N, C-alpha and C positions, 0 to 999 in steps of 0.2 A: 195796649193790653199787657204785654210783657210776659216773661217766662214765669211760670208758677210751680209751686211745690206743695206737697203735704208734709208737715213737720210735726214731730212729737218728741217729747222728752219727759223723763221722770227722774226726780231726785228723791231718794228714799233713805230714811234713817232707820236702823234696826231698832226694834222695840226694847231690846235688852242690850246692855253694854257688855262686851266680852272682856272682863277685867282680868288682869294678870293675877295668877294665884298668890303672888307675894303681897298683894294689896289687902289689908285687913277689911273684914266685912263692914265694920262701922265707917270706914273711909269711903266705901262704895255708896253709901247712902247720900253723900254730899251732892252727887251729880247723877241725873237720869238722862235717858235718851230724849225724853220730852223736853227737859231743860236745854239740852244741846240744840234740838230742833228750834225751839223758841228763840234761842240766842242767834242761831243762824238766820232765822227770819228777821229778827230785829236788825242785825247787821246789814242784811240785803236790802231792807226797806229804807235805810238811810244812806247807803253808798250811792254816790252819783251815778256810777256805772250800771247799777242794777235796779234802782228804785222804780224805773219806768215799767218794769215787768208787773209790778203790783197795781198799776193803773189800768189794767186790762178791763175792758167793759163789755166784751163779747163772750165771756165765759170760757175762753180758750185756756186761761191760766187758773188753776185751782189749787188751793191749799187744803189738804186733808189732815186735820189735827188728830183724828183718831188713829190714822195709819202712819203719821209722821212722814208725809209725802207731799211733794209739789209736782203737779202734772201740767203739761202744756201740750195742746193739740190744736193745730189749725190746718184747714184744707184750702188748697188753691190760693196760697199767699205768695207774694213776691219776697223771696228770702235772699236778699242781697246784703252782703257784709257792710255796705255803706249806709244802710238804713239804721236809724237809731234804735228802733224797736228790736231789730235782729241783734244789734250790738249788745243790748241789755240782756237778752237771753243767753248769748254766748258768754257774757261776763258773769252771769249767774252760775253757769256750768264751771267757769274758771274759779269762782269763789268756792264751789263745792270741791274742786280739785285742791285748792289751798287748804281747806279743812281736812280733806283726806290725808294730805301730806303731813299736816300738823299732828294728826292722830297716829300716823305711822311712826312719827318720831317720839311720841309720848309713850314712855315705857310702862305706863299704868294700864293701858289697854293692849290686849293681844292683837286686835284688828280694828281698823277704822269702822265705825258704825254707819258710815255714809257711803252710798254708791249711786251711780247714775247711768242712764242710757239715753241715747239720742238717735233718731232716725229721720232722714229727709229723703223724700221720693220726688224726683223731678218729673217733668212731662215726658222726657225721653225714657224708653224702656231700660236703658243701662245707666241712668242717672240716679244712683242710690248712694247715700252717705250714711254710714253707721259708725257711731262712736260710743264708747262707754269707759267707765273707770271703776276700779275696785269690784270687778265681776258684776257690773250692772247690765250685762247683755240680756238678762231675762226680764228686765223691767219694761223694755219697749223693743219690739222686734217685728220683722216683716213676716207676712204669711203669703202663700201663693194660693190661688184659687181660680176656678173657671166660673164665669157668670154667663147667663143667657138673657137676651133682651126680649 
C-alpha cells in the first residue's frame, strides 16, 4: 500500500505586467502576460524533465488559460522523490523558479509576474510540507476544520 499524501500546487501568472516606469508605453505592447504564460507552457511541454506533467489523464493537472494558471491536486498519492511523475512536478516548480529569477534580473519589469505555492499533507498529523515563491503563499494553503461522521 505505501505511505500516501494529498498534494496540491498552483503556478500563476499575473494578468498585467508591472512595467518599470522608464519603459515607453509602445514597448510594453510587445509582450503580455498571456504571451509569457504561453511561452512558459511551450517550454515546459518540450523539456524532458517537465513534459510528463502534461500527460495527466486523471484530471489532477489543469491549465487555466483564462486565469493564466496551472493547478495540480491529487489525493492519496505516493509522493516519493524517486517517482518520475513526482520528479516532473518538482521540475515544473523549479522551471517557474528559473523564470521568476529571470524576471527579477530583467530591469524592464518591477516584479516577476509569476508566483507559485505548494502543499503536501501526509498521513501523519505533523507531516505537512509547504513551499512557495514570490509570495505564492495565498495560491494554495491549508485550512483546519472539524468534521463529524
